[in-house]
C-alpha positions in Angstrom: 105.1 -65.7 79.0 103.7 -69.2 79.5 104.7 -72.3 77.6 104.2 -72.1 73.9 105.0 -68.4 73.7 101.6 -67.3 74.8 101.2 -64.2 77.0 100.2 -64.8 80.5 97.3 -62.7 81.8 98.3 -59.6 83.6 96.5 -58.3 86.7 95.2 -54.8 86.5 94.8 -54.8 90.2 95.0 -57.2 93.1 91.3 -57.9 93.1 90.9 -59.3 89.6 92.4 -62.0 87.5 91.9 -63.3 84.0 91.6 -67.1 83.3 92.4 -68.1 79.7 92.3 -71.3 77.9 94.8 -72.2 75.2 94.1 -70.7 71.8 95.2 -72.5 68.7 97.3 -70.7 66.1 95.1 -69.2 63.3 95.3 -67.6 59.9 94.6 -64.2 61.3 98.2 -63.9 62.5 99.6 -65.0 59.1 98.4 -61.9 57.2 99.5 -58.4 58.1 96.5 -56.4 59.3 96.8 -52.6 59.5 94.2 -50.8 61.5 94.1 -47.1 62.4 91.9 -45.1 64.8 89.2 -43.2 63.0 86.9 -40.4 64.3 83.9 -42.7 64.7 85.8 -44.9 67.2 86.8 -42.0 69.5 85.4 -42.5 73.0 83.6 -39.2 72.9 81.8 -40.1 69.7 80.9 -43.5 71.1 79.5 -41.9 74.3 77.4 -39.5 72.2 75.9 -42.4 70.2 75.2 -44.3 73.4 73.3 -41.3 74.7 71.3 -41.0 71.5 70.2 -44.6 71.8 69.1 -44.1 75.4 72.1 -45.5 77.2 73.9 -43.8 80.0 77.6 -44.5 79.5 80.0 -43.9 82.3 82.6 -41.1 81.9 85.9 -42.6 80.8 88.0 -40.7 83.3 88.7 -43.3 85.9 86.3 -45.8 84.3 87.3 -49.5 84.1 86.8 -50.9 80.6 86.9 -54.5 79.3 87.7 -54.6 75.6 87.1 -57.8 73.7 89.3 -57.9 70.6 91.7 -55.1 71.6 94.0 -55.8 68.6 96.6 -53.2 68.1 95.0 -50.6 70.3 92.8 -48.7 67.8 90.1 -48.3 70.5 92.2 -49.1 73.6 94.6 -46.3 73.2 92.1 -43.4 72.8 90.2 -44.8 75.8 93.3 -44.9 77.9 94.4 -41.4 76.8 90.9 -40.2 78.0 91.6 -41.7 81.5 90.1 -45.2 81.3 91.8 -48.2 82.8 91.5 -50.8 80.0 91.7 -54.5 80.2 92.1 -55.9 76.7 91.8 -59.4 75.4 92.8 -60.5 71.9 93.4 -63.8 70.1 96.2 -62.6 68.0 99.8 -62.5 69.3 100.8 -60.3 66.3 98.1 -57.7 67.1 99.1 -57.7 70.8 102.7 -57.2 69.9 101.7 -54.2 67.8 99.7 -52.9 70.8 102.7 -53.3 73.1 104.9 -51.4 70.5 102.3 -48.6 70.4 102.1 -48.5 74.2 105.9 -48.1 74.4 105.5 -44.7 72.6 102.8 -43.5 75.0 103.3 -41.5 78.2 103.7 -43.6 81.4 100.3 -42.6 82.7 98.7 -44.1 79.5 100.8 -47.2 79.6 99.9 -47.8 83.2 96.1 -47.8 82.3 96.4 -50.6 79.8 96.6 -54.4 80.5 96.4 -56.6 77.5 96.4 -60.4 77.3 96.2 -63.1 74.7 93.0 -65.1 75.0 89.8 -66.4 73.4 86.8 -64.2 73.8 84.6 -67.3 73.6 86.1 -68.8 76.8 87.8 -66.1 78.9 86.7 -65.4 82.4 87.1 -62.4 84.7 86.4 -62.2 88.4 85.3 -58.6 88.5 82.7 -56.5 86.9 83.3 -53.6 84.4 81.1 -50.6 84.1 81.9 -50.6 80.3 82.5 -53.5 78.0 83.3 -52.9 74.4 83.6 -55.3 71.5 84.7 -53.5 68.3 82.6 -54.1 65.3 84.9 -56.5 63.3 85.7 -58.7 66.3 82.6 -60.9 66.0 83.3 -61.4 62.3 86.2 -63.7 63.4 83.7 -66.1 65.0 83.2 -68.5 62.1 80.9 -71.2 63.3 77.5 -71.3 64.9 79.1 -72.7 68.0 81.4 -69.7 68.3 
């Protein structure tokens, strides 16, 4: 933890790091938000849709994924269970706490594939490339101004 109770970035491997700026407290953490996985967000379904639209998504087994707005793991956990190494970024401490609680119930091999950190998707930086970057559909709805 860094000062102010914020999570410090974790390093998924020695060749990458995440640089975050301080994120102010917001109303999102004040209201409980329950989110569950649903069939349309399963990695296999998303891969099928990508292929329908002419994309060639990488197989998740051993794939490195960057998830913007990882929240409580609704998308993160199914990807990690399918074999992907997921780096997740979320603004909400409450949602990240829920993700860490859910990770505690997962097998060690799934827990080891997930690295989540508190940060602002408008200003984060990574020093590595990811073959797959996902931003779940409601994430951009939390960008409220034109500057966001």
